[in-house]
MDAnalysis code that builds the backbone (N, CA, C; Angstrom):
import MDAnalysis as mda
import numpy as np

u = mda.Universe.empty(663, n_residues=221, atom_resindex=np.repeat(np.arange(221), 3), trajectory=True)
u.add_TopologyAttr("name", ["N", "CA", "C"] * 221)
u.add_TopologyAttr("resid", np.arange(1, 222))
u.add_TopologyAttr("resname", ["MET", "GLU", "LEU", "LEU", "GLN", "GLN", "THR", "LEU", "ARG", "CYS", "GLY", "GLY", "LYS", "LEU", "SER", "LEU", "TYR", "LEU", "LEU", "PRO", "CYS", "VAL", "LEU", "ALA", "LEU", "LEU", "LEU", "ILE", "ASP", "ARG", "LEU", "THR", "ARG", "VAL", "PRO", "ARG", "PHE", "VAL", "PHE", "ARG", "LYS", "LEU", "LEU", "HIS", "LEU", "VAL", "ALA", "PHE", "THR", "CYS", "VAL", "THR", "PHE", "MET", "ILE", "LEU", "VAL", "ALA", "GLU", "SER", "TRP", "GLN", "ALA", "ALA", "SER", "LEU", "THR", "SER", "CYS", "LEU", "VAL", "ALA", "VAL", "LEU", "VAL", "TRP", "PRO", "ILE", "LEU", "ALA", "LEU", "LEU", "GLU", "ARG", "ARG", "SER", "TRP", "TYR", "ALA", "ARG", "LEU", "PHE", "VAL", "GLU", "LYS", "GLU", "PRO", "GLY", "GLU", "ILE", "LYS", "LYS", "SER", "LEU", "LEU", "LEU", "LEU", "PHE", "PHE", "VAL", "ILE", "ALA", "ALA", "VAL", "THR", "ALA", "VAL", "GLY", "TRP", "GLY", "LEU", "PHE", "ASP", "ARG", "ARG", "LEU", "ASP", "ALA", "VAL", "ALA", "ALA", "ILE", "LEU", "MET", "TRP", "GLY", "VAL", "GLY", "ASP", "ALA", "ALA", "ALA", "ALA", "LEU", "VAL", "GLY", "VAL", "PRO", "PHE", "GLY", "ARG", "HIS", "LYS", "ALA", "PRO", "PHE", "ALA", "ASP", "GLY", "LYS", "LYS", "SER", "TRP", "GLU", "GLY", "THR", "ALA", "ALA", "MET", "ALA", "VAL", "SER", "SER", "PHE", "VAL", "CYS", "GLY", "LEU", "PHE", "VAL", "LEU", "GLY", "THR", "PRO", "LEU", "ARG", "CYS", "LEU", "ALA", "SER", "SER", "LEU", "ILE", "GLY", "ALA", "ALA", "ALA", "GLU", "LEU", "LEU", "SER", "PRO", "SER", "GLU", "TYR", "ASP", "THR", "VAL", "MET", "VAL", "PRO", "THR", "LEU", "VAL", "LEU", "LEU", "ALA", "LEU", "LEU", "LEU", "LEU"])
u.atoms.positions = np.array([
    [84.353, 136.872, 100.271],
    [83.215, 136.441, 100.030],
    [83.678, 135.276, 98.525],
    [84.079, 136.251, 97.800],
    [84.361, 135.761, 96.578],
    [85.659, 134.481, 96.663],
    [86.412, 134.784, 97.485],
    [87.662, 133.822, 97.592],
    [86.854, 132.433, 97.965],
    [85.956, 132.744, 99.032],
    [85.351, 131.606, 99.886],
    [84.556, 130.637, 98.657],
    [83.611, 131.781, 97.351],
    [82.993, 130.947, 96.678],
    [84.098, 129.762, 95.855],
    [85.250, 130.646, 95.824],
    [86.302, 129.511, 94.647],
    [86.658, 129.094, 95.242],
    [87.059, 128.986, 96.732],
    [87.393, 127.906, 97.221],
    [86.390, 126.579, 97.439],
    [85.266, 127.130, 97.282],
    [84.331, 125.895, 97.264],
    [83.947, 125.375, 96.249],
    [83.690, 126.032, 94.864],
    [83.934, 125.467, 93.762],
    [85.252, 124.652, 93.583],
    [86.357, 124.841, 93.885],
    [87.550, 124.313, 93.651],
    [87.506, 122.914, 94.929],
    [86.955, 123.087, 95.780],
    [86.803, 121.410, 96.782],
    [85.613, 120.746, 96.476],
    [84.877, 121.607, 95.537],
    [83.632, 120.332, 95.090],
    [84.406, 119.710, 93.861],
    [84.957, 120.604, 92.906],
    [85.393, 119.538, 91.548],
    [86.495, 118.934, 91.866],
    [87.616, 119.155, 92.899],
    [88.351, 118.469, 93.519],
    [87.637, 116.741, 93.880],
    [86.688, 116.966, 95.018],
    [85.694, 115.627, 95.093],
    [85.553, 114.916, 94.221],
    [84.854, 115.562, 92.974],
    [84.290, 114.834, 91.502],
    [85.179, 114.200, 91.151],
    [86.494, 114.364, 91.144],
    [87.642, 114.107, 90.535],
    [88.160, 112.700, 91.501],
    [88.052, 112.866, 92.762],
    [88.688, 112.082, 93.946],
    [87.873, 110.891, 94.156],
    [86.665, 110.765, 94.311],
    [85.622, 109.926, 94.445],
    [85.902, 108.680, 93.220],
    [85.793, 109.002, 92.179],
    [85.921, 107.865, 91.675],
    [87.307, 107.275, 91.276],
    [88.506, 108.068, 91.898],
    [89.880, 107.270, 92.432],
    [89.457, 106.544, 93.594],
    [88.947, 106.959, 94.530],
    [89.079, 106.352, 95.808],
    [88.299, 104.801, 95.310],
    [87.167, 104.879, 94.838],
    [86.400, 103.628, 94.103],
    [87.084, 102.918, 94.068],
    [87.512, 103.580, 92.771],
    [88.830, 102.136, 91.501],
    [90.000, 101.842, 92.581],
    [90.265, 102.336, 93.455],
    [91.722, 101.970, 94.075],
    [90.865, 100.917, 95.310],
    [89.899, 100.754, 95.761],
    [89.157, 100.191, 96.845],
    [88.793, 98.589, 95.845],
    [88.250, 98.774, 94.699],
    [88.157, 97.871, 94.050],
    [89.520, 96.973, 93.468],
    [90.381, 97.949, 93.430],
    [91.882, 97.204, 93.273],
    [92.267, 96.529, 94.120],
    [91.880, 97.032, 95.577],
    [92.433, 96.022, 96.623],
    [91.848, 94.935, 96.665],
    [90.294, 95.090, 96.667],
    [89.599, 94.361, 97.017],
    [89.485, 92.934, 96.238],
    [89.593, 92.855, 94.896],
    [89.885, 92.481, 93.606],
    [91.134, 91.937, 93.218],
    [92.487, 92.323, 93.733],
    [93.458, 92.345, 92.680],
    [94.671, 91.642, 94.366],
    [95.381, 90.741, 93.802],
    [96.742, 90.498, 94.570],
    [97.808, 91.834, 94.529],
    [97.515, 92.424, 93.644],
    [98.444, 93.531, 93.349],
    [99.699, 93.604, 94.703],
    [100.794, 93.501, 94.516],
    [101.944, 93.951, 95.797],
    [101.642, 95.417, 96.491],
    [101.670, 95.301, 98.168],
    [101.103, 95.984, 98.528],
    [102.416, 97.592, 98.369],
    [103.328, 97.120, 97.882],
    [104.510, 98.549, 97.650],
    [103.760, 99.647, 96.413],
    [103.529, 98.557, 95.149],
    [102.850, 99.027, 94.297],
    [101.308, 99.560, 94.588],
    [100.688, 99.550, 95.701],
    [98.898, 99.982, 96.038],
    [99.778, 101.014, 96.370],
    [100.569, 101.167, 97.641],
    [100.616, 102.537, 98.186],
    [101.294, 103.603, 97.270],
    [101.990, 103.294, 96.052],
    [102.183, 104.059, 94.766],
    [101.099, 104.389, 94.386],
    [100.150, 103.486, 93.948],
    [98.759, 103.922, 93.260],
    [98.096, 105.056, 94.121],
    [98.316, 104.686, 95.525],
    [97.656, 105.805, 96.740],
    [98.172, 107.542, 96.107],
    [99.673, 107.603, 96.280],
    [100.564, 108.420, 96.097],
    [100.320, 108.885, 94.706],
    [100.157, 108.422, 93.578],
    [99.451, 108.751, 92.362],
    [98.351, 109.253, 92.299],
    [97.245, 108.611, 92.959],
    [96.166, 109.412, 92.946],
    [96.071, 110.854, 93.838],
    [96.783, 111.006, 94.972],
    [97.145, 112.025, 95.656],
    [97.826, 113.141, 94.612],
    [98.917, 112.685, 94.079],
    [99.390, 113.915, 93.113],
    [98.472, 114.650, 92.194],
    [97.709, 113.396, 91.242],
    [97.009, 113.588, 90.243],
    [96.107, 114.986, 90.722],
    [95.295, 114.647, 91.945],
    [94.096, 115.070, 92.172],
    [94.000, 116.292, 92.451],
    [95.412, 116.900, 93.096],
    [95.925, 117.647, 92.932],
    [96.451, 118.724, 92.188],
    [97.362, 118.139, 91.415],
    [97.287, 118.824, 89.970],
    [95.613, 119.741, 89.201],
    [95.123, 118.312, 89.237],
    [93.851, 118.824, 88.808],
    [93.382, 120.132, 89.846],
    [93.145, 120.209, 90.793],
    [92.696, 121.355, 91.655],
    [93.069, 122.223, 91.170],
    [94.676, 122.376, 91.005],
    [95.394, 123.663, 90.258],
    [94.976, 123.975, 89.014],
    [94.726, 122.759, 87.861],
    [94.581, 123.846, 86.856],
    [92.875, 123.934, 87.045],
    [91.892, 123.069, 88.131],
    [90.496, 124.254, 87.808],
    [90.221, 125.503, 88.438],
    [91.058, 125.523, 89.320],
    [91.219, 126.866, 90.450],
    [91.283, 127.932, 89.609],
    [90.222, 129.164, 89.898],
    [89.737, 130.282, 89.360],
    [91.148, 131.202, 90.153],
    [91.776, 131.018, 91.055],
    [93.261, 131.981, 91.253],
    [93.901, 130.995, 92.124],
    [95.018, 131.376, 92.451],
    [96.306, 130.683, 93.387],
    [95.606, 130.888, 94.755],
    [95.457, 131.592, 95.344],
    [94.605, 131.754, 96.525],
    [93.774, 130.664, 96.882],
    [92.836, 130.457, 95.829],
    [91.553, 129.254, 96.019],
    [92.091, 127.923, 96.142],
    [93.589, 128.167, 95.154],
    [93.935, 126.662, 95.275],
    [94.971, 125.888, 96.514],
    [95.587, 127.343, 97.000],
    [96.065, 127.277, 98.058],
    [95.358, 126.648, 98.952],
    [94.188, 127.856, 99.603],
    [93.502, 127.375, 100.666],
    [92.871, 126.028, 100.632],
    [92.124, 125.570, 99.037],
    [91.824, 124.310, 99.459],
    [92.705, 123.306, 99.471],
    [93.704, 122.987, 99.306],
    [94.546, 122.740, 99.368],
    [95.190, 122.275, 101.175],
    [95.037, 123.263, 101.979],
    [95.042, 123.519, 103.323],
    [94.196, 123.210, 103.701],
    [92.717, 123.521, 103.643],
    [91.370, 122.541, 104.123],
    [91.674, 121.491, 104.242],
    [91.660, 120.842, 103.057],
    [91.841, 119.420, 102.850],
    [92.822, 118.765, 103.938],
    [93.934, 119.018, 104.013],
    [94.739, 118.578, 105.094],
    [93.826, 118.829, 106.501],
    [93.521, 119.853, 106.751],
    [92.805, 120.174, 108.103],
    [91.560, 119.023, 108.136],
    [90.836, 119.151, 107.410],
    [89.767, 118.264, 106.977],
    [89.928, 116.612, 107.247],
    [90.914, 115.837, 106.450],
    [91.336, 114.791, 106.479],
    [92.262, 114.826, 107.782],
    [92.824, 115.092, 108.126],
    [93.320, 114.849, 109.715],
    [92.516, 114.046, 110.715],
    [91.551, 114.644, 110.752],
    [90.760, 114.160, 112.347],
    [90.097, 112.731, 111.548],
    [89.837, 112.712, 110.523],
    [89.106, 111.271, 109.575],
    [90.350, 110.152, 110.049],
    [91.083, 110.403, 109.398],
    [92.298, 109.423, 109.744],
    [92.816, 108.781, 110.478],
    [92.875, 110.015, 111.788],
    [92.734, 109.800, 113.307],
    [91.567, 109.130, 113.946],
    [90.265, 108.868, 113.144],
    [88.992, 108.198, 113.812],
    [89.960, 106.664, 112.953],
    [89.936, 106.732, 111.745],
    [90.243, 105.282, 110.756],
    [91.055, 104.739, 111.187],
    [92.082, 105.243, 111.662],
    [93.008, 104.385, 111.932],
    [93.073, 103.374, 113.452],
    [91.795, 103.289, 113.739],
    [91.890, 102.633, 114.842],
    [91.068, 101.297, 114.592],
    [91.350, 100.973, 113.433],
    [90.357, 99.991, 112.720],
    [91.535, 99.278, 112.420],
    [91.165, 97.738, 112.481],
    [92.499, 96.471, 112.246],
    [92.957, 96.801, 110.800],
    [91.391, 97.497, 109.393],
    [92.402, 97.264, 108.284],
    [92.843, 98.761, 107.628],
    [92.965, 99.607, 108.554],
    [93.833, 100.781, 108.275],
    [95.217, 100.405, 107.645],
    [96.067, 99.945, 108.532],
    [97.350, 100.143, 108.216],
    [97.607, 99.307, 107.474],
    [96.829, 98.231, 106.939],
    [96.650, 97.448, 105.772],
    [96.747, 98.063, 104.595],
    [95.251, 98.677, 104.710],
    [95.000, 99.236, 103.351],
    [96.169, 100.717, 102.481],
    [96.236, 101.240, 103.614],
    [97.128, 102.181, 103.519],
    [98.755, 102.147, 103.168],
    [98.943, 100.950, 103.741],
    [100.326, 100.597, 103.622],
    [101.626, 101.015, 104.503],
    [100.640, 101.344, 105.658],
    [101.503, 102.312, 106.312],
    [102.948, 101.709, 107.376],
    [103.659, 102.437, 107.239],
    [105.016, 101.861, 107.650],
    [105.526, 101.861, 108.761],
    [104.631, 103.095, 109.535],
    [104.743, 103.042, 111.485],
    [103.605, 103.789, 112.006],
    [103.066, 104.031, 112.634],
    [101.988, 104.238, 113.636],
    [101.759, 105.860, 112.843],
    [100.565, 106.258, 112.429],
    [100.605, 107.808, 112.129],
    [101.247, 108.636, 110.948],
    [102.045, 107.541, 110.261],
    [102.351, 107.738, 109.056],
    [102.006, 108.294, 107.925],
    [100.585, 108.065, 107.926],
    [99.738, 108.259, 106.831],
    [99.005, 110.025, 106.896],
    [98.715, 110.098, 108.610],
    [98.065, 111.386, 108.730],
    [99.207, 112.140, 108.291],
    [100.698, 112.018, 109.129],
    [101.550, 113.168, 109.355],
    [102.256, 113.218, 107.454],
    [101.967, 111.771, 106.697],
    [102.520, 112.345, 105.524],
    [101.618, 113.492, 104.839],
    [100.158, 113.128, 104.510],
    [99.044, 113.956, 103.870],
    [98.968, 115.103, 104.640],
    [99.122, 115.272, 105.740],
    [99.738, 117.017, 106.153],
    [100.311, 117.519, 105.497],
    [101.750, 117.239, 105.531],
    [102.950, 117.737, 105.035],
    [102.765, 117.934, 103.366],
    [101.774, 116.893, 102.792],
    [101.880, 116.498, 101.651],
    [101.105, 117.980, 101.007],
    [100.255, 118.196, 101.833],
    [99.011, 119.513, 101.130],
    [99.426, 120.779, 101.439],
    [100.467, 120.745, 102.793],
    [100.756, 122.074, 102.983],
    [101.930, 122.316, 101.713],
    [102.931, 121.698, 101.344],
    [103.878, 121.356, 100.519],
    [103.069, 122.109, 99.246],
    [102.176, 121.568, 98.616],
    [101.155, 121.817, 97.816],
    [100.968, 123.306, 97.122],
    [100.427, 123.632, 98.849],
    [100.018, 124.993, 99.032],
    [100.858, 125.956, 98.499],
    [102.231, 125.433, 99.199],
    [103.108, 126.478, 99.260],
    [103.918, 126.642, 97.615],
    [104.229, 125.549, 97.022],
    [104.160, 125.293, 95.910],
    [103.610, 125.946, 95.069],
    [102.252, 125.998, 95.089],
    [100.936, 126.362, 94.307],
    [101.240, 128.286, 94.468],
    [101.471, 128.825, 95.890],
    [101.840, 129.779, 96.218],
    [102.419, 130.675, 95.416],
    [103.925, 129.669, 95.888],
    [105.215, 130.615, 95.045],
    [104.926, 130.654, 93.510],
    [104.928, 129.488, 92.688],
    [105.063, 128.915, 91.427],
    [103.797, 129.979, 90.781],
    [102.409, 129.920, 91.238],
    [101.583, 130.886, 90.409],
    [101.451, 131.952, 91.331],
    [101.169, 132.067, 92.240],
    [100.924, 132.960, 93.129],
    [102.036, 134.509, 93.042],
    [103.155, 133.834, 93.102],
    [104.495, 134.675, 93.112],
    [104.869, 135.330, 91.983],
    [105.212, 134.120, 91.065],
    [105.771, 134.705, 89.826],
    [105.090, 133.733, 88.302],
    [103.378, 134.160, 88.705],
    [102.600, 133.569, 88.069],
    [102.658, 132.630, 86.700],
    [103.621, 131.498, 87.371],
    [103.682, 130.723, 86.040],
    [102.747, 129.507, 86.563],
    [101.828, 129.443, 86.852],
    [100.756, 128.902, 87.411],
    [101.353, 126.727, 86.837],
    [101.353, 126.562, 85.248],
    [102.140, 125.525, 84.924],
    [102.862, 125.090, 85.468],
    [103.907, 125.828, 85.520],
    [105.655, 125.502, 86.527],
    [105.000, 124.491, 87.676],
    [104.082, 125.430, 88.541],
    [103.664, 124.798, 89.665],
    [103.270, 122.753, 89.637],
    [102.424, 123.046, 88.299],
    [101.433, 122.099, 88.229],
    [102.799, 120.658, 87.915],
    [103.767, 121.432, 86.527],
    [104.994, 120.463, 86.250],
    [105.585, 119.978, 87.340],
    [106.176, 120.833, 88.463],
    [106.883, 120.000, 89.589],
    [106.376, 119.150, 90.332],
    [104.928, 119.422, 90.252],
    [104.297, 118.742, 91.575],
    [103.783, 117.108, 90.826],
    [103.906, 117.413, 89.515],
    [103.746, 116.120, 88.708],
    [104.955, 115.368, 88.826],
    [106.296, 116.082, 88.369],
    [107.366, 115.491, 88.374],
    [107.678, 114.922, 89.275],
    [107.410, 115.354, 90.742],
    [108.103, 114.925, 91.980],
    [106.935, 113.486, 92.086],
    [105.397, 113.406, 91.785],
    [105.028, 112.975, 92.496],
    [105.331, 111.410, 91.414],
    [104.826, 111.698, 90.251],
    [105.323, 110.555, 89.309],
    [106.501, 109.955, 89.486],
    [107.352, 111.175, 89.442],
    [108.668, 110.332, 89.673],
    [109.113, 109.652, 90.992],
    [108.476, 109.688, 92.056],
    [108.509, 109.122, 93.462],
    [108.042, 108.116, 93.106],
    [106.948, 107.730, 92.083],
    [106.338, 106.366, 92.299],
    [107.165, 105.410, 91.184],
    [107.562, 106.131, 90.122],
    [108.515, 105.057, 89.486],
    [109.379, 104.801, 90.119],
    [110.305, 105.688, 90.878],
    [111.594, 105.310, 91.458],
    [110.934, 104.180, 92.494],
    [110.038, 104.209, 92.815],
    [109.926, 102.748, 94.226],
    [109.295, 101.271, 93.056],
    [108.662, 101.774, 92.184],
    [107.921, 100.736, 91.385],
    [109.237, 99.877, 90.460],
    [110.268, 100.710, 89.912],
    [111.744, 100.128, 89.505],
    [112.254, 99.579, 90.043],
    [112.842, 100.861, 91.172],
    [113.615, 100.508, 92.143],
    [113.379, 99.057, 93.348],
    [112.429, 98.846, 93.712],
    [112.112, 97.901, 94.294],
    [112.512, 96.727, 93.991],
    [111.819, 96.202, 92.856],
    [111.860, 95.173, 92.326],
    [113.326, 94.695, 91.697],
    [113.433, 95.600, 90.844],
    [114.917, 95.787, 89.852],
    [116.024, 96.592, 90.192],
    [116.062, 97.378, 91.558],
    [117.060, 97.979, 92.304],
    [118.482, 97.102, 92.470],
    [119.027, 96.781, 91.494],
    [120.410, 95.897, 92.020],
    [121.623, 96.553, 92.618],
    [121.630, 98.102, 91.584],
    [123.134, 98.569, 92.297],
    [121.947, 99.390, 93.303],
    [122.889, 99.466, 94.637],
    [122.200, 100.690, 95.284],
    [123.441, 101.776, 95.751],
    [123.061, 102.921, 95.760],
    [123.887, 104.323, 95.526],
    [124.269, 104.339, 97.241],
    [125.829, 104.036, 97.142],
    [126.380, 104.043, 98.290],
    [126.325, 105.549, 99.566],
    [125.845, 106.462, 98.733],
    [125.675, 107.296, 99.818],
    [124.183, 107.793, 99.995],
    [123.497, 107.164, 99.668],
    [122.057, 107.166, 99.717],
    [121.615, 106.692, 101.419],
    [120.312, 106.283, 101.683],
    [120.063, 105.756, 102.797],
    [120.220, 104.431, 102.583],
    [120.489, 103.485, 101.619],
    [120.537, 102.656, 102.010],
    [119.966, 101.652, 101.154],
    [118.699, 102.008, 100.713],
    [117.674, 101.577, 99.991],
    [117.617, 102.143, 98.836],
    [118.064, 103.262, 98.518],
    [117.821, 103.702, 97.208],
    [118.543, 103.296, 96.175],
    [117.910, 102.661, 94.836],
    [119.367, 102.637, 93.661],
    [119.046, 103.442, 92.458],
    [120.113, 103.051, 91.774],
    [120.434, 104.272, 90.838],
    [119.361, 103.369, 89.300],
    [119.022, 102.360, 89.710],
    [117.633, 102.178, 88.623],
    [116.798, 102.895, 89.040],
    [116.335, 102.851, 90.633],
    [115.358, 103.695, 91.065],
    [115.476, 105.240, 90.164],
    [116.428, 105.584, 90.688],
    [116.834, 107.235, 90.215],
    [116.451, 107.556, 89.211],
    [117.113, 106.600, 87.913],
    [117.189, 106.906, 86.585],
    [115.578, 106.727, 85.865],
    [114.570, 105.474, 86.799],
    [113.471, 106.039, 86.422],
    [112.906, 107.040, 86.734],
    [112.858, 107.556, 88.213],
    [112.809, 109.148, 88.333],
    [112.560, 110.288, 87.200],
    [113.993, 109.927, 86.959],
    [114.250, 110.957, 86.159],
    [113.965, 110.923, 84.615],
    [113.776, 109.897, 84.392],
    [113.062, 109.637, 82.841],
    [111.317, 110.203, 83.096],
    [110.851, 109.299, 84.344],
    [109.376, 109.789, 84.176],
    [108.807, 111.243, 84.853],
    [110.128, 112.090, 85.410],
    [110.124, 113.415, 85.482],
    [109.884, 114.243, 84.067],
    [111.115, 113.652, 83.360],
    [111.052, 114.595, 81.878],
    [109.751, 114.271, 81.380],
    [109.644, 113.303, 81.539],
    [108.338, 113.174, 80.268],
    [107.175, 113.896, 81.118],
    [107.155, 113.711, 81.879],
    [105.537, 114.418, 82.541],
    [106.170, 116.218, 83.110],
    [107.491, 116.749, 83.218],
    [107.382, 118.015, 82.725],
    [107.394, 118.590, 81.124],
    [107.772, 117.506, 80.247],
    [107.445, 117.881, 78.830],
    [106.046, 117.861, 78.293],
    [105.509, 117.361, 78.921],
    [103.736, 116.650, 78.813],
    [103.368, 118.120, 78.980],
    [103.495, 118.780, 80.408],
    [102.949, 119.654, 81.039],
    [103.191, 121.221, 80.526],
    [104.757, 121.613, 80.086],
    [105.245, 122.406, 79.694],
    [106.220, 122.619, 78.124],
    [106.738, 121.457, 77.480],
    [107.066, 121.013, 76.184],
    [108.381, 122.194, 75.960],
    [108.774, 122.035, 77.069],
    [110.221, 122.660, 77.040],
    [111.041, 121.790, 77.396],
    [112.138, 121.098, 76.360],
    [112.992, 119.726, 76.861],
    [114.265, 120.316, 77.495],
    [114.815, 121.243, 77.252],
    [116.228, 121.235, 77.783],
    [115.593, 121.972, 79.472],
    [114.703, 122.732, 79.442],
    [114.124, 122.960, 80.937],
    [113.927, 122.065, 81.705],
    [112.855, 121.035, 81.118],
    [112.542, 120.238, 81.743],
    [113.997, 118.593, 82.142],
    [114.689, 118.455, 81.509],
    [115.506, 117.884, 81.575],
    [116.604, 117.983, 82.175],
    [116.767, 118.935, 82.776],
    [117.564, 119.649, 83.896],
    [116.621, 119.577, 85.374],
    [115.521, 120.245, 85.434],
    [114.527, 119.933, 86.320],
    [114.339, 118.482, 86.786],
    [114.499, 117.892, 85.566],
    [114.400, 116.017, 86.298],
    [115.685, 115.644, 86.767],
    [116.381, 116.157, 86.088],
    [117.939, 115.424, 87.087],
    [117.853, 116.034, 87.979],
    [117.872, 117.494, 88.372],
    [118.029, 117.657, 89.721],
    [116.699, 116.903, 90.482],
    [115.643, 116.688, 90.593],
    [114.702, 116.256, 91.019],
    [115.092, 115.015, 91.198],
    [115.449, 114.199, 90.651],
    [115.919, 112.838, 90.681],
    [117.361, 112.633, 91.908],
    [118.320, 113.802, 91.459],
    [119.092, 114.112, 92.415],
    [118.979, 114.315, 93.960],
    [118.016, 115.235, 93.951],
    [117.369, 115.538, 95.614],
    [116.615, 114.221, 96.005],
    [115.751, 113.664, 95.463],
    [115.069, 112.456, 95.825],
    [116.183, 111.380, 96.256],
    [117.770, 111.149, 95.521],
    [118.625, 110.421, 95.718],
    [119.047, 110.215, 97.050],
    [119.383, 112.134, 97.337],
    [120.267, 112.126, 98.325],
    [119.685, 112.781, 99.572],
    [118.317, 113.062, 99.698],
    [117.748, 113.412, 100.843],
    [117.129, 112.417, 101.389],
    [117.045, 112.554, 103.181],
    [116.921, 111.248, 103.619],
    [115.298, 111.318, 103.312],
    [114.891, 110.096, 103.577],
    [113.366, 109.835, 103.468],
    [112.140, 111.094, 103.922],
    [112.515, 111.487, 104.919],
    [111.601, 112.167, 105.973],
    [111.906, 113.408, 105.704],
    [112.461, 114.066, 104.512],
    [112.788, 115.138, 104.065],
    [112.319, 115.117, 102.644],
    [112.144, 114.307, 101.908],
    [112.269, 114.340, 100.458],
    [111.015, 114.863, 100.089],
    [110.040, 114.785, 100.785],
    [108.526, 115.624, 100.322],
    [108.701, 117.433, 100.358],
    [110.187, 117.583, 100.722],
    [109.905, 118.940, 101.161],
    [110.994, 119.252, 99.883],
    [112.341, 118.497, 100.052],
    [113.132, 119.072, 99.211],
    [113.205, 118.824, 97.662],
    [112.581, 117.810, 97.403],
    [112.502, 117.452, 95.848],
    [111.304, 118.349, 94.654],
    [110.210, 118.755, 95.328],
    [109.310, 119.681, 94.923],
    [109.875, 121.366, 94.506],
    [110.321, 121.425, 96.111],
    [111.170, 122.618, 96.144],
    [112.237, 122.929, 94.864],
    [113.070, 121.956, 94.905],
    [114.058, 122.280, 94.322],
    [113.968, 122.258, 92.549],
    [112.894, 121.217, 92.265],
    [112.289, 121.115, 90.436],
    [111.487, 122.640, 90.295],
    [110.766, 123.007, 91.515],
    [110.149, 124.129, 91.147],
    [111.092, 125.152, 90.872],
    [111.646, 125.349, 91.751],
    [113.210, 126.311, 91.723],
    [113.759, 126.120, 90.144],
    [114.071, 125.004, 90.000],
    [114.988, 124.968, 88.391],
    [113.885, 125.449, 87.791],
    [112.754, 124.983, 87.501],
    [111.919, 125.531, 86.452],
    [111.685, 126.898, 86.439],
    [112.002, 127.535, 87.695],
    [111.581, 129.135, 87.730],
    [112.552, 129.711, 87.244],
    [114.059, 129.222, 87.512],
    [115.399, 129.802, 86.935],
    [115.492, 129.801, 85.975],
    [115.439, 128.522, 85.395],
    [115.915, 128.412, 83.851],
    [115.095, 128.238, 82.712],
])
């Protein structure tokens, strides 16, 4: 019963954070002509910052992980209904049918796992928060820099990733890690590992590989 109450409180706080973010995104979509790849990364940033907020306000790692899993389960049928609408693919900048559903499901389950390991198993909540922020903000920075300015493609990546985007991810990840943890050398090493993982991982696997390796680096260093 106590865990259920903690989970409900955690979910309520998450909703209070998420609602104004969603409204802001809708206004941006309606009132601006921001490039679609930029809007897609704004969606990612909202998702990542909301889950880090969720972990910080949760009363236990079990409540945070359970809330993350419940969000995944609840959002799936909602998106399944909405994706029939003509505006859905444009709003969410969907690359292929069903991509957003699968991505969100995987995202929230990975968040639950990172929380369970970082906070639950090792009792290092801030390492879990840092790993998620370093991954999410770094991934957004890689696209925001790499897409318009990525002139030097990495020959051993998937043909789309660039050295400029990888450098942007490393720098932004380091800044996020330093902001959360305040340990420069540990954050520098972890950010470089995360950037290398993002560069070398196929796009369908980086959602698992990057946060896993960043968290592992933070825990070991």
